[in-house]
N, C-alpha and C positions, 0 to 999 in steps of 0.2 A: 160971607161969600168967598173970601180968601181961604178960610179954613176948609170950606167944602172942596175948593180946587186942590189944596194940599192933600186932603184926605183921598181925593180921587186919584191924584198922581201917585200917592203912596200905594194905594191899592193896585194901580196898574203896574207899578214897579215890583210889588211883592207877589202878584199872581204868577208870573213866570217862575219865580224862585220856588214857590210852593209846588208848582207843576213839575219843576225839575227835580225837587226832592222826592216827589211822589213817583216820578219815573225811575229814579235811582233805586228806590226800594222794590219796584216791581220786577218780576222775573221776565226774561226775554226768551223767545224761541227763534230757531233758525228759519230764515225765509230766503227766497230767491226772487230776483227781478225777472219778469217775463222776457220773452225773446224779442221784444221791440228793441230798436236800435238804441234810443236814448229816452230815459224817463226823467221828467223834471221833478225836483224835490222842492216843496214849498215850506215856508215857515209855519204854516197852519193847515187846517183841514179844509182846503178849498182853493180854487184857482185865483180867488181874489187876494190870497196871501202872496207875499213876495217870494219869488223864485230864488232859492239860495244855492242852487247847483243842480247837477245831474248825476244820475247813476247809470252805469252801463248795463246792457242786457246780460242776463245770466249771473250778475254779481250777487255774491252772498251777503245778506244783511241780517240784522237782528230785529225781530218784531217785538215791540214793547207790549203789545196786546191792546193798546189804545187805538180806537177807531171812531171816526165821526164823519158824517156827510159823505160816505163812500170813500173815505181816505183812511189810510193806516199810517201810524207813526212807526218810523224805522230808525235804526242806528247803523251807519255805514261802517266799513272796516277802518275808516279814519276817525271814528268816534263822532261823526257829525249826526245830529238829531234833526229829523225833518219828517214831512208828511208827503206821501205819494198816493195816487189813486189806487184803491184796493184791487182793482182789476189787474194791475201790473205786478201784484205780489202773489207768490205761491209758496207753500211750505214744501213743495217738491222741487228738487234741484233741476236746473235747466239743462239743455243739451250739452253745454260746455262742461258742466260738472259730471254729467253722465258719461260723456266720452272720455273725460280725464280719468274717471273711476274705472271705466272699461279698459283703457290703455294701461292703467296701473295693474289691474288684474291680469291682463294679457302678458305684461312684462314679468309679473310674478309667476304665471303659469309657464312661460318660456324658460325662466330661470330654473323652475322646478323640473321642467322637462330636460333641460341641459344637465342638471344634477343626476337625474334618473338615467340619462344616456351614458354619462360618465360611469355611474355605478354598474350599468349593464356591460359596458366595455371592460371595466375592471374584472367583473365576474367572468366574462368570456375569456379574458386572458388567464385568469386563475384556473378555469376549467381546462383550457388548452395545456397549461403547465402540468396540471394533475394527470391529464391524459398522456402527456409525454413521459411523465414520471412512471405512470402505470405501465406504459409500453416498455420502458427501460427495465422495470422490475420483471415483467414477463420474459423479456429477453434474457435477463440474468437467471431466472428460474429455469428457462429452457437450456441455457448453457450448463447450469448445475446438474440438471437431469441427464444431459449428455455425458458429463464427467462421471456421474454416478453409474450410469450404464456401462461406460468404459471401464471403470474401476471394478464393477461386478464381473464383467467379462474377463478382466485381467486376473482377478482372484480365482475365478472358475478355472482359467487356463493353468494358473499356478497350482491349484489343487489337483488338477489332472496330471500335471507334470510331476508333482510330488508323489502321487499314487503310482505313476509309472516307474519313478525312480525306486520307490519302495518295492515294487513288484520285481524290477530287475535285480535289485540288491538281494531280495529273497531268493530269486532263482539262482544267483551266483552262490549264495550261502548254501542252498540246497545242493547245487552241483558239487561244490567243494565237499559238503558233508557226504554225499554219495561216493565221491572219489575216495575220500578217506575211509568210508565205511565199507566199501566193496573191494577196492583195489589193494589197499594196504594189507588187509588180512590175507589176501591171496599171495602177495609178495612175501609176507612173513611165513606162510605155510610152505611156499616153494623153497625158501631159504632153509627152513627146518628139515625138509625132506632131503635137500642136497647135503646138508651137514650130516644127516643120519647115514646117507649113502657113503660118505667119506669115512665114517667111523666103522 
């Protein structure tokens, strides 16, 4: 009788250890507590098991995959293992996680929008600078064109002046040539005739 009691106690003691080893080997999946305010966690699959604590609504837990009597075994973020009613567990995140995820995405979007706005402002400033540079270049080109036109006009006037100067010089030379060609022979002929008259 004593041996039977010892065997029974030993089996009772070893059963949770085997169960724990089995649970450690099994893979877990992410689960979420439903939106009820507080869910009680029991030491076994049923209300008749001792309550060992609570889990908050929306809390993320790990599902071991073990279920019994409409209860599911979970592991909390503090590594507590317990059982809660399966109706309070879902593999889809609760509103708290959904809202947190949306807020994170919104923050990321706003950050990206801010970066894009900064890039757009930088591009606008660069375009304005290029437009200003282009305007300065066009003004420089216009000034150079005016200088070129004035230079061409001056060269044309100089060319006309040179031609006029050459014309006047030619006329003077022609006049002097005519003077020497027509008047001097007459002077010499008059001198000759007067010398002959004296002789």
